[in-house]
PDB file of N, H, CA, C and O in Angstrom:
ATOM      1  N   MET A   1       0.834  -1.181   0.000  1.00  0.00           N
ATOM      2  CA  MET A   1       0.000   0.000   0.000  1.00  0.00           C
ATOM      3  C   MET A   1       0.881   1.248   0.000  1.00  0.00           C
ATOM      4  O   MET A   1       1.187   1.797   1.058  1.00  0.00           O
ATOM      5  N   LYS A   2       1.276   1.681  -1.156  1.00  0.00           N
ATOM      6  H   LYS A   2       1.027   1.235  -2.015  1.00  0.00           H
ATOM      7  CA  LYS A   2       2.121   2.867  -1.254  1.00  0.00           C
ATOM      8  C   LYS A   2       1.382   4.124  -0.794  1.00  0.00           C
ATOM      9  O   LYS A   2       1.984   5.028  -0.215  1.00  0.00           O
ATOM     10  N   TRP A   3       0.086   4.173  -1.053  1.00  0.00           N
ATOM     11  H   TRP A   3      -0.403   3.439  -1.523  1.00  0.00           H
ATOM     12  CA  TRP A   3      -0.679   5.365  -0.676  1.00  0.00           C
ATOM     13  C   TRP A   3      -0.684   5.559   0.830  1.00  0.00           C
ATOM     14  O   TRP A   3      -0.689   6.689   1.319  1.00  0.00           O
ATOM     15  N   GLU A   4      -0.682   4.463   1.556  1.00  0.00           N
ATOM     16  H   GLU A   4      -0.677   3.546   1.158  1.00  0.00           H
ATOM     17  CA  GLU A   4      -0.748   4.579   3.009  1.00  0.00           C
ATOM     18  C   GLU A   4       0.521   5.211   3.571  1.00  0.00           C
ATOM     19  O   GLU A   4       0.468   5.923   4.573  1.00  0.00           O
ATOM     20  N   TYR A   5       1.636   4.960   2.946  1.00  0.00           N
ATOM     21  H   TYR A   5       1.679   4.381   2.132  1.00  0.00           H
ATOM     22  CA  TYR A   5       2.878   5.578   3.403  1.00  0.00           C
ATOM     23  C   TYR A   5       2.920   7.066   3.061  1.00  0.00           C
ATOM     24  O   TYR A   5       3.592   7.838   3.744  1.00  0.00           O
ATOM     25  N   SER A   6       2.218   7.468   2.025  1.00  0.00           N
ATOM     26  H   SER A   6       1.672   6.840   1.470  1.00  0.00           H
ATOM     27  CA  SER A   6       2.200   8.878   1.640  1.00  0.00           C
ATOM     28  C   SER A   6       1.224   9.694   2.478  1.00  0.00           C
ATOM     29  O   SER A   6       1.486  10.860   2.772  1.00  0.00           O
ATOM     30  N   PHE A   7       0.116   9.100   2.860  1.00  0.00           N
ATOM     31  H   PHE A   7      -0.097   8.153   2.621  1.00  0.00           H
ATOM     32  CA  PHE A   7      -0.930   9.825   3.592  1.00  0.00           C
ATOM     33  C   PHE A   7      -1.389   9.025   4.816  1.00  0.00           C
ATOM     34  O   PHE A   7      -2.536   8.577   4.853  1.00  0.00           O
ATOM     35  N   PRO A   8      -0.530   8.837   5.808  1.00  0.00           N
ATOM     36  CA  PRO A   8      -0.927   7.976   6.936  1.00  0.00           C
ATOM     37  C   PRO A   8      -2.065   8.549   7.771  1.00  0.00           C
ATOM     38  O   PRO A   8      -2.906   7.790   8.252  1.00  0.00           O
ATOM     39  N   ARG A   9      -2.114   9.867   7.958  1.00  0.00           N
ATOM     40  H   ARG A   9      -1.431  10.484   7.567  1.00  0.00           H
ATOM     41  CA  ARG A   9      -3.202  10.446   8.763  1.00  0.00           C
ATOM     42  C   ARG A   9      -4.550  10.310   8.076  1.00  0.00           C
ATOM     43  O   ARG A   9      -5.565  10.077   8.732  1.00  0.00           O
ATOM     44  N   PHE A  10      -4.563  10.454   6.761  1.00  0.00           N
ATOM     45  H   PHE A  10      -3.738  10.643   6.228  1.00  0.00           H
ATOM     46  CA  PHE A  10      -5.806  10.296   6.022  1.00  0.00           C
ATOM     47  C   PHE A  10      -6.367   8.889   6.214  1.00  0.00           C
ATOM     48  O   PHE A  10      -7.561   8.719   6.462  1.00  0.00           O
ATOM     49  N   PHE A  11      -5.509   7.890   6.101  1.00  0.00           N
ATOM     50  H   PHE A  11      -4.539   8.028   5.900  1.00  0.00           H
ATOM     51  CA  PHE A  11      -5.978   6.515   6.230  1.00  0.00           C
ATOM     52  C   PHE A  11      -6.359   6.175   7.669  1.00  0.00           C
ATOM     53  O   PHE A  11      -7.242   5.347   7.892  1.00  0.00           O
ATOM     54  N   LEU A  12      -5.713   6.796   8.639  1.00  0.00           N
ATOM     55  H   LEU A  12      -4.996   7.469   8.459  1.00  0.00           H
ATOM     56  CA  LEU A  12      -6.142   6.617  10.026  1.00  0.00           C
ATOM     57  C   LEU A  12      -7.551   7.185  10.197  1.00  0.00           C
ATOM     58  O   LEU A  12      -8.421   6.532  10.774  1.00  0.00           O
ATOM     59  N   GLY A  13      -7.773   8.392   9.700  1.00  0.00           N
ATOM     60  H   GLY A  13      -7.067   8.922   9.232  1.00  0.00           H
ATOM     61  CA  GLY A  13      -9.103   8.994   9.781  1.00  0.00           C
ATOM     62  C   GLY A  13     -10.148   8.187   9.043  1.00  0.00           C
ATOM     63  O   GLY A  13     -11.287   8.070   9.495  1.00  0.00           O
ATOM     64  N   LEU A  14      -9.759   7.628   7.903  1.00  0.00           N
ATOM     65  H   LEU A  14      -8.834   7.724   7.536  1.00  0.00           H
ATOM     66  CA  LEU A  14     -10.683   6.799   7.127  1.00  0.00           C
ATOM     67  C   LEU A  14     -11.070   5.548   7.907  1.00  0.00           C
ATOM     68  O   LEU A  14     -12.243   5.177   7.944  1.00  0.00           O
ATOM     69  N   ARG A  15     -10.101   4.904   8.524  1.00  0.00           N
ATOM     70  H   ARG A  15      -9.147   5.205   8.494  1.00  0.00           H
ATOM     71  CA  ARG A  15     -10.400   3.706   9.317  1.00  0.00           C
ATOM     72  C   ARG A  15     -11.313   4.039  10.498  1.00  0.00           C
ATOM     73  O   ARG A  15     -12.241   3.288  10.799  1.00  0.00           O
ATOM     74  N   LEU A  16     -11.051   5.154  11.157  1.00  0.00           N
ATOM     75  H   LEU A  16     -10.297   5.763  10.912  1.00  0.00           H
ATOM     76  CA  LEU A  16     -11.890   5.522  12.297  1.00  0.00           C
ATOM     77  C   LEU A  16     -13.298   5.919  11.851  1.00  0.00           C
ATOM     78  O   LEU A  16     -14.272   5.623  12.544  1.00  0.00           O
ATOM     79  N   ALA A  17     -13.412   6.585  10.705  1.00  0.00           N
ATOM     80  H   ALA A  17     -12.621   6.826  10.143  1.00  0.00           H
ATOM     81  CA  ALA A  17     -14.735   6.936  10.184  1.00  0.00           C
ATOM     82  C   ALA A  17     -15.517   5.679   9.807  1.00  0.00           C
ATOM     83  O   ALA A  17     -16.720   5.593  10.055  1.00  0.00           O
ATOM     84  N   ILE A  18     -14.840   4.719   9.215  1.00  0.00           N
ATOM     85  H   ILE A  18     -13.864   4.788   9.013  1.00  0.00           H
ATOM     86  CA  ILE A  18     -15.498   3.450   8.885  1.00  0.00           C
ATOM     87  C   ILE A  18     -15.938   2.748  10.163  1.00  0.00           C
ATOM     88  O   ILE A  18     -17.007   2.140  10.198  1.00  0.00           O
ATOM     89  N   GLY A  19     -15.124   2.825  11.213  1.00  0.00           N
ATOM     90  H   GLY A  19     -14.255   3.319  11.184  1.00  0.00           H
ATOM     91  CA  GLY A  19     -15.501   2.234  12.496  1.00  0.00           C
ATOM     92  C   GLY A  19     -16.756   2.871  13.074  1.00  0.00           C
ATOM     93  O   GLY A  19     -17.612   2.175  13.621  1.00  0.00           O
ATOM     94  N   VAL A  20     -16.870   4.186  12.955  1.00  0.00           N
ATOM     95  H   VAL A  20     -16.175   4.751  12.510  1.00  0.00           H
ATOM     96  CA  VAL A  20     -18.067   4.876  13.455  1.00  0.00           C
ATOM     97  C   VAL A  20     -19.295   4.451  12.657  1.00  0.00           C
ATOM     98  O   VAL A  20     -20.358   4.213  13.231  1.00  0.00           O
ATOM     99  N   ILE A  21     -19.155   4.355  11.351  1.00  0.00           N
ATOM    100  H   ILE A  21     -18.292   4.548  10.885  1.00  0.00           H
ATOM    101  CA  ILE A  21     -20.281   3.930  10.511  1.00  0.00           C
ATOM    102  C   ILE A  21     -20.693   2.504  10.846  1.00  0.00           C
ATOM    103  O   ILE A  21     -21.884   2.207  10.942  1.00  0.00           O
ATOM    104  N   LEU A  22     -19.716   1.622  11.025  1.00  0.00           N
ATOM    105  H   LEU A  22     -18.749   1.864  10.947  1.00  0.00           H
ATOM    106  CA  LEU A  22     -20.034   0.242  11.391  1.00  0.00           C
ATOM    107  C   LEU A  22     -20.691   0.156  12.762  1.00  0.00           C
ATOM    108  O   LEU A  22     -21.560  -0.687  12.984  1.00  0.00           O
ATOM    109  N   ASP A  23     -20.279   1.025  13.681  1.00  0.00           N
ATOM    110  H   ASP A  23     -19.573   1.710  13.501  1.00  0.00           H
ATOM    111  CA  ASP A  23     -20.950   1.073  14.988  1.00  0.00           C
ATOM    112  C   ASP A  23     -22.424   1.441  14.832  1.00  0.00           C
ATOM    113  O   ASP A  23     -23.297   0.817  15.436  1.00  0.00           O
ATOM    114  N   ALA A  24     -22.688   2.448  14.026  1.00  0.00           N
ATOM    115  H   ALA A  24     -21.979   2.955  13.535  1.00  0.00           H
ATOM    116  CA  ALA A  24     -24.075   2.883  13.825  1.00  0.00           C
ATOM    117  C   ALA A  24     -24.911   1.777  13.185  1.00  0.00           C
ATOM    118  O   ALA A  24     -26.045   1.534  13.595  1.00  0.00           O
ATOM    119  N   VAL A  25     -24.352   1.116  12.189  1.00  0.00           N
ATOM    120  H   VAL A  25     -23.430   1.314  11.856  1.00  0.00           H
ATOM    121  CA  VAL A  25     -25.081   0.019  11.527  1.00  0.00           C
ATOM    122  C   VAL A  25     -25.330  -1.120  12.510  1.00  0.00           C
ATOM    123  O   VAL A  25     -26.422  -1.688  12.546  1.00  0.00           O
ATOM    124  N   GLY A  26     -24.328  -1.448  13.296  1.00  0.00           N
ATOM    125  H   GLY A  26     -23.441  -0.986  13.267  1.00  0.00           H
ATOM    126  CA  GLY A  26     -24.493  -2.525  14.273  1.00  0.00           C
ATOM    127  C   GLY A  26     -25.526  -2.203  15.323  1.00  0.00           C
ATOM    128  O   GLY A  26     -26.315  -3.066  15.706  1.00  0.00           O
ATOM    129  N   ILE A  27     -25.533  -0.959  15.797  1.00  0.00           N
ATOM    130  H   ILE A  27     -24.892  -0.258  15.485  1.00  0.00           H
ATOM    131  CA  ILE A  27     -26.510  -0.556  16.812  1.00  0.00           C
ATOM    132  C   ILE A  27     -27.926  -0.580  16.242  1.00  0.00           C
ATOM    133  O   ILE A  27     -28.879  -0.915  16.944  1.00  0.00           O
ATOM    134  N   LEU A  28     -28.055  -0.222  14.966  1.00  0.00           N
ATOM    135  H   LEU A  28     -27.281   0.051  14.395  1.00  0.00           H
ATOM    136  CA  LEU A  28     -29.383  -0.257  14.348  1.00  0.00           C
ATOM    137  C   LEU A  28     -29.865  -1.688  14.102  1.00  0.00           C
ATOM    138  O   LEU A  28     -31.069  -1.945  14.132  1.00  0.00           O
ATOM    139  N   LEU A  29     -28.949  -2.612  13.862  1.00  0.00           N
ATOM    140  H   LEU A  29     -27.971  -2.402  13.837  1.00  0.00           H
ATOM    141  CA  LEU A  29     -29.345  -3.981  13.539  1.00  0.00           C
ATOM    142  C   LEU A  29     -29.519  -4.883  14.758  1.00  0.00           C
ATOM    143  O   LEU A  29     -30.196  -5.906  14.658  1.00  0.00           O
ATOM    144  N   ILE A  30     -28.942  -4.547  15.885  1.00  0.00           N
ATOM    145  H   ILE A  30     -28.391  -3.715  15.966  1.00  0.00           H
ATOM    146  CA  ILE A  30     -29.001  -5.433  17.059  1.00  0.00           C
ATOM    147  C   ILE A  30     -30.437  -5.728  17.510  1.00  0.00           C
ATOM    148  O   ILE A  30     -30.741  -6.884  17.806  1.00  0.00           O
ATOM    149  N   PRO A  31     -31.329  -4.738  17.575  1.00  0.00           N
ATOM    150  CA  PRO A  31     -32.683  -5.090  18.029  1.00  0.00           C
ATOM    151  C   PRO A  31     -33.415  -6.043  17.082  1.00  0.00           C
ATOM    152  O   PRO A  31     -34.308  -6.770  17.516  1.00  0.00           O
ATOM    153  N   GLN A  32     -33.056  -6.051  15.817  1.00  0.00           N
ATOM    154  H   GLN A  32     -32.330  -5.461  15.464  1.00  0.00           H
ATOM    155  CA  GLN A  32     -33.764  -6.877  14.849  1.00  0.00           C
ATOM    156  C   GLN A  32     -33.173  -8.280  14.744  1.00  0.00           C
ATOM    157  O   GLN A  32     -33.903  -9.263  14.615  1.00  0.00           O
ATOM    158  N   THR A  33     -31.861  -8.360  14.801  1.00  0.00           N
ATOM    159  H   THR A  33     -31.268  -7.562  14.906  1.00  0.00           H
ATOM    160  CA  THR A  33     -31.209  -9.655  14.634  1.00  0.00           C
ATOM    161  C   THR A  33     -29.819  -9.599  15.260  1.00  0.00           C
ATOM    162  O   THR A  33     -29.262  -8.523  15.477  1.00  0.00           O
ATOM    163  N   TYR A  34     -29.282 -10.753  15.540  1.00  0.00           N
ATOM    164  H   TYR A  34     -29.735 -11.627  15.364  1.00  0.00           H
ATOM    165  CA  TYR A  34     -27.931 -10.782  16.102  1.00  0.00           C
ATOM    166  C   TYR A  34     -26.864 -10.576  15.041  1.00  0.00           C
ATOM    167  O   TYR A  34     -25.675 -10.595  15.356  1.00  0.00           O
ATOM    168  N   LEU A  35     -27.259 -10.381  13.802  1.00  0.00           N
ATOM    169  H   LEU A  35     -28.225 -10.365  13.545  1.00  0.00           H
ATOM    170  CA  LEU A  35     -26.287 -10.047  12.756  1.00  0.00           C
ATOM    171  C   LEU A  35     -25.682  -8.671  12.987  1.00  0.00           C
ATOM    172  O   LEU A  35     -24.681  -8.321  12.362  1.00  0.00           O
ATOM    173  N   GLY A  36     -26.273  -7.898  13.870  1.00  0.00           N
ATOM    174  H   GLY A  36     -27.086  -8.183  14.378  1.00  0.00           H
ATOM    175  CA  GLY A  36     -25.718  -6.602  14.223  1.00  0.00           C
ATOM    176  C   GLY A  36     -24.392  -6.716  14.966  1.00  0.00           C
ATOM    177  O   GLY A  36     -23.638  -5.747  15.054  1.00  0.00           O
ATOM    178  N   LEU A  37     -24.116  -7.886  15.492  1.00  0.00           N
ATOM    179  H   LEU A  37     -24.729  -8.673  15.420  1.00  0.00           H
ATOM    180  CA  LEU A  37     -22.839  -8.089  16.173  1.00  0.00           C
ATOM    181  C   LEU A  37     -21.674  -8.129  15.202  1.00  0.00           C
ATOM    182  O   LEU A  37     -20.545  -7.810  15.573  1.00  0.00           O
ATOM    183  N   LEU A  38     -21.937  -8.514  13.970  1.00  0.00           N
ATOM    184  H   LEU A  38     -22.854  -8.773  13.668  1.00  0.00           H
ATOM    185  CA  LEU A  38     -20.872  -8.584  12.971  1.00  0.00           C
ATOM    186  C   LEU A  38     -20.285  -7.207  12.656  1.00  0.00           C
ATOM    187  O   LEU A  38     -19.064  -7.057  12.702  1.00  0.00           O
ATOM    188  N   PRO A  39     -21.106  -6.187  12.335  1.00  0.00           N
ATOM    189  CA  PRO A  39     -20.518  -4.865  12.129  1.00  0.00           C
ATOM    190  C   PRO A  39     -19.850  -4.314  13.384  1.00  0.00           C
ATOM    191  O   PRO A  39     -18.856  -3.595  13.284  1.00  0.00           O
ATOM    192  N   LEU A  40     -20.374  -4.635  14.558  1.00  0.00           N
ATOM    193  H   LEU A  40     -21.181  -5.219  14.640  1.00  0.00           H
ATOM    194  CA  LEU A  40     -19.751  -4.169  15.792  1.00  0.00           C
ATOM    195  C   LEU A  40     -18.373  -4.808  15.983  1.00  0.00           C
ATOM    196  O   LEU A  40     -17.450  -4.167  16.485  1.00  0.00           O
ATOM    197  N   ALA A  41     -18.242  -6.060  15.584  1.00  0.00           N
ATOM    198  H   ALA A  41     -18.992  -6.581  15.176  1.00  0.00           H
ATOM    199  CA  ALA A  41     -16.946  -6.723  15.687  1.00  0.00           C
ATOM    200  C   ALA A  41     -15.940  -6.087  14.730  1.00  0.00           C
ATOM    201  O   ALA A  41     -14.786  -5.868  15.099  1.00  0.00           O
ATOM    202  N   PHE A  42     -16.367  -5.792  13.517  1.00  0.00           N
ATOM    203  H   PHE A  42     -17.304  -5.970  13.217  1.00  0.00           H
ATOM    204  CA  PHE A  42     -15.469  -5.149  12.563  1.00  0.00           C
ATOM    205  C   PHE A  42     -15.136  -3.719  12.982  1.00  0.00           C
ATOM    206  O   PHE A  42     -14.034  -3.237  12.721  1.00  0.00           O
ATOM    207  N   ALA A  43     -16.080  -3.042  13.629  1.00  0.00           N
ATOM    208  H   ALA A  43     -16.975  -3.434  13.841  1.00  0.00           H
ATOM    209  CA  ALA A  43     -15.806  -1.698  14.137  1.00  0.00           C
ATOM    210  C   ALA A  43     -14.749  -1.758  15.239  1.00  0.00           C
ATOM    211  O   ALA A  43     -13.846  -0.921  15.279  1.00  0.00           O
ATOM    212  N   ALA A  44     -14.855  -2.725  16.117  1.00  0.00           N
ATOM    213  H   ALA A  44     -15.588  -3.404  16.085  1.00  0.00           H
ATOM    214  CA  ALA A  44     -13.849  -2.875  17.169  1.00  0.00           C
ATOM    215  C   ALA A  44     -12.485  -3.162  16.555  1.00  0.00           C
ATOM    216  O   ALA A  44     -11.467  -2.662  17.033  1.00  0.00           O
ATOM    217  N   LEU A  45     -12.465  -3.960  15.505  1.00  0.00           N
ATOM    218  H   LEU A  45     -13.292  -4.366  15.116  1.00  0.00           H
ATOM    219  CA  LEU A  45     -11.217  -4.248  14.808  1.00  0.00           C
ATOM    220  C   LEU A  45     -10.645  -2.985  14.168  1.00  0.00           C
ATOM    221  O   LEU A  45      -9.436  -2.760  14.222  1.00  0.00           O
ATOM    222  N   ALA A  46     -11.493  -2.164  13.567  1.00  0.00           N
ATOM    223  H   ALA A  46     -12.476  -2.347  13.523  1.00  0.00           H
ATOM    224  CA  ALA A  46     -11.028  -0.922  12.944  1.00  0.00           C
ATOM    225  C   ALA A  46     -10.486   0.041  13.999  1.00  0.00           C
ATOM    226  O   ALA A  46      -9.470   0.698  13.771  1.00  0.00           O
ATOM    227  N   PHE A  47     -11.154   0.130  15.152  1.00  0.00           N
ATOM    228  H   PHE A  47     -11.979  -0.403  15.337  1.00  0.00           H
ATOM    229  CA  PHE A  47     -10.685   1.023  16.212  1.00  0.00           C
ATOM    230  C   PHE A  47      -9.390   0.522  16.838  1.00  0.00           C
ATOM    231  O   PHE A  47      -8.557   1.322  17.264  1.00  0.00           O
ATOM    232  N   ALA A  48      -9.216  -0.789  16.897  1.00  0.00           N
ATOM    233  H   ALA A  48      -9.893  -1.439  16.551  1.00  0.00           H
ATOM    234  CA  ALA A  48      -8.011  -1.336  17.510  1.00  0.00           C
ATOM    235  C   ALA A  48      -6.818  -1.300  16.554  1.00  0.00           C
ATOM    236  O   ALA A  48      -5.707  -0.955  16.954  1.00  0.00           O
ATOM    237  N   LEU A  49      -7.053  -1.656  15.303  1.00  0.00           N
ATOM    238  H   LEU A  49      -7.956  -1.936  14.978  1.00  0.00           H
ATOM    239  CA  LEU A  49      -5.941  -1.750  14.353  1.00  0.00           C
ATOM    240  C   LEU A  49      -5.598  -0.433  13.670  1.00  0.00           C
ATOM    241  O   LEU A  49      -4.474  -0.270  13.195  1.00  0.00           O
ATOM    242  N   GLY A  50      -6.529   0.505  13.608  1.00  0.00           N
ATOM    243  H   GLY A  50      -7.442   0.372  13.994  1.00  0.00           H
ATOM    244  CA  GLY A  50      -6.264   1.779  12.946  1.00  0.00           C
ATOM    245  C   GLY A  50      -5.070   2.521  13.529  1.00  0.00           C
ATOM    246  O   GLY A  50      -4.133   2.834  12.795  1.00  0.00           O
ATOM    247  N   PRO A  51      -5.074   2.810  14.821  1.00  0.00           N
ATOM    248  CA  PRO A  51      -3.919   3.489  15.417  1.00  0.00           C
ATOM    249  C   PRO A  51      -2.649   2.637  15.381  1.00  0.00           C
ATOM    250  O   PRO A  51      -1.551   3.170  15.224  1.00  0.00           O
ATOM    251  N   TYR A  52      -2.793   1.319  15.526  1.00  0.00           N
ATOM    252  H   TYR A  52      -3.685   0.885  15.653  1.00  0.00           H
ATOM    253  CA  TYR A  52      -1.631   0.430  15.482  1.00  0.00           C
ATOM    254  C   TYR A  52      -0.948   0.506  14.111  1.00  0.00           C
ATOM    255  O   TYR A  52       0.275   0.627  14.031  1.00  0.00           O
ATOM    256  N   ILE A  53      -1.731   0.435  13.049  1.00  0.00           N
ATOM    257  H   ILE A  53      -2.724   0.337  13.114  1.00  0.00           H
ATOM    258  CA  ILE A  53      -1.165   0.516  11.695  1.00  0.00           C
ATOM    259  C   ILE A  53      -0.563   1.892  11.457  1.00  0.00           C
ATOM    260  O   ILE A  53       0.485   2.009  10.821  1.00  0.00           O
ATOM    261  N   TYR A  54      -1.218   2.939  11.964  1.00  0.00           N
ATOM    262  H   TYR A  54      -2.069   2.843  12.480  1.00  0.00           H
ATOM    263  CA  TYR A  54      -0.685   4.297  11.809  1.00  0.00           C
ATOM    264  C   TYR A  54       0.701   4.417  12.438  1.00  0.00           C
ATOM    265  O   TYR A  54       1.612   4.987  11.839  1.00  0.00           O
ATOM    266  N   VAL A  55       0.854   3.880  13.640  1.00  0.00           N
ATOM    267  H   VAL A  55       0.114   3.416  14.127  1.00  0.00           H
ATOM    268  CA  VAL A  55       2.149   3.948  14.321  1.00  0.00           C
ATOM    269  C   VAL A  55       3.189   3.155  13.548  1.00  0.00           C
ATOM    270  O   VAL A  55       4.316   3.623  13.383  1.00  0.00           O
ATOM    271  N   LYS A  56       2.842   1.975  13.074  1.00  0.00           N
ATOM    272  H   LYS A  56       1.927   1.595  13.209  1.00  0.00           H
ATOM    273  CA  LYS A  56       3.795   1.158  12.324  1.00  0.00           C
ATOM    274  C   LYS A  56       4.217   1.838  11.024  1.00  0.00           C
ATOM    275  O   LYS A  56       5.389   1.784  10.650  1.00  0.00           O
ATOM    276  N   VAL A  57       3.275   2.475  10.336  1.00  0.00           N
ATOM    277  H   VAL A  57       2.323   2.519  10.640  1.00  0.00           H
ATOM    278  CA  VAL A  57       3.592   3.141   9.070  1.00  0.00           C
ATOM    279  C   VAL A  57       4.467   4.356   9.312  1.00  0.00           C
ATOM    280  O   VAL A  57       5.437   4.573   8.585  1.00  0.00           O
ATOM    281  N   THR A  58       4.140   5.152  10.323  1.00  0.00           N
ATOM    282  H   THR A  58       3.352   4.976  10.914  1.00  0.00           H
ATOM    283  CA  THR A  58       4.922   6.369  10.555  1.00  0.00           C
ATOM    284  C   THR A  58       6.301   6.048  11.091  1.00  0.00           C
ATOM    285  O   THR A  58       7.236   6.810  10.843  1.00  0.00           O
ATOM    286  N   GLN A  59       6.466   4.963  11.810  1.00  0.00           N
ATOM    287  H   GLN A  59       5.707   4.345  12.012  1.00  0.00           H
ATOM    288  CA  GLN A  59       7.788   4.583  12.306  1.00  0.00           C
ATOM    289  C   GLN A  59       8.663   4.007  11.205  1.00  0.00           C
ATOM    290  O   GLN A  59       9.888   4.111  11.271  1.00  0.00           O
ATOM    291  N   SER A  60       8.049   3.399  10.191  1.00  0.00           N
ATOM    292  H   SER A  60       7.054   3.314  10.138  1.00  0.00           H
ATOM    293  CA  SER A  60       8.834   2.768   9.141  1.00  0.00           C
ATOM    294  C   SER A  60       9.229   3.757   8.035  1.00  0.00           C
ATOM    295  O   SER A  60      10.059   3.439   7.184  1.00  0.00           O
ATOM    296  N   ARG A  61       8.633   4.949   8.051  1.00  0.00           N
ATOM    297  H   ARG A  61       7.958   5.207   8.743  1.00  0.00           H
ATOM    298  CA  ARG A  61       8.997   5.951   7.037  1.00  0.00           C
ATOM    299  C   ARG A  61      10.342   6.556   7.373  1.00  0.00           C
ATOM    300  O   ARG A  61      10.651   6.758   8.548  1.00  0.00           O
ATOM    301  N   PRO A  62      11.149   6.849   6.367  1.00  0.00           N
ATOM    302  CA  PRO A  62      12.421   7.521   6.651  1.00  0.00           C
ATOM    303  C   PRO A  62      12.170   8.955   7.113  1.00  0.00           C
ATOM    304  O   PRO A  62      11.188   9.579   6.711  1.00  0.00           O
ATOM    305  N   ALA A  63      13.040   9.461   7.938  1.00  0.00           N
ATOM    306  H   ALA A  63      13.838   8.954   8.265  1.00  0.00           H
ATOM    307  CA  ALA A  63      12.892  10.816   8.465  1.00  0.00           C
ATOM    308  C   ALA A  63      13.092  11.837   7.351  1.00  0.00           C
ATOM    309  O   ALA A  63      13.931  11.653   6.468  1.00  0.00           O
ATOM    310  N   ALA A  64      12.319  12.904   7.402  1.00  0.00           N
ATOM    311  H   ALA A  64      11.638  13.053   8.119  1.00  0.00           H
ATOM    312  CA  ALA A  64      12.451  13.978   6.404  1.00  0.00           C
ATOM    313  C   ALA A  64      13.744  14.728   6.643  1.00  0.00           C
ATOM    314  O   ALA A  64      14.107  15.027   7.781  1.00  0.00           O
ATOM    315  N   SER A  65      14.428  15.027   5.561  1.00  0.00           N
ATOM    316  H   SER A  65      14.132  14.784   4.637  1.00  0.00           H
ATOM    317  CA  SER A  65      15.712  15.749   5.737  1.00  0.00           C
ATOM    318  C   SER A  65      15.619  17.165   5.291  1.00  0.00           C
ATOM    319  O   SER A  65      16.601  17.903   5.371  1.00  0.00           O
TER     320      SER A  65
END
């Protein structure tokens, strides 16, 4: 993912925005069916891995000179 190395903050924000959307979908679906747990699980994954990937990408980039 070359784009992720060029714009790490954008992709962090994108992952967190997707997590918020998945939270909303999961909360709306839980009263109707337990399939609402699936988007909530993916939202938790996005919230957990988003900052982790951001740190790994920014640490692996060479320092600006």
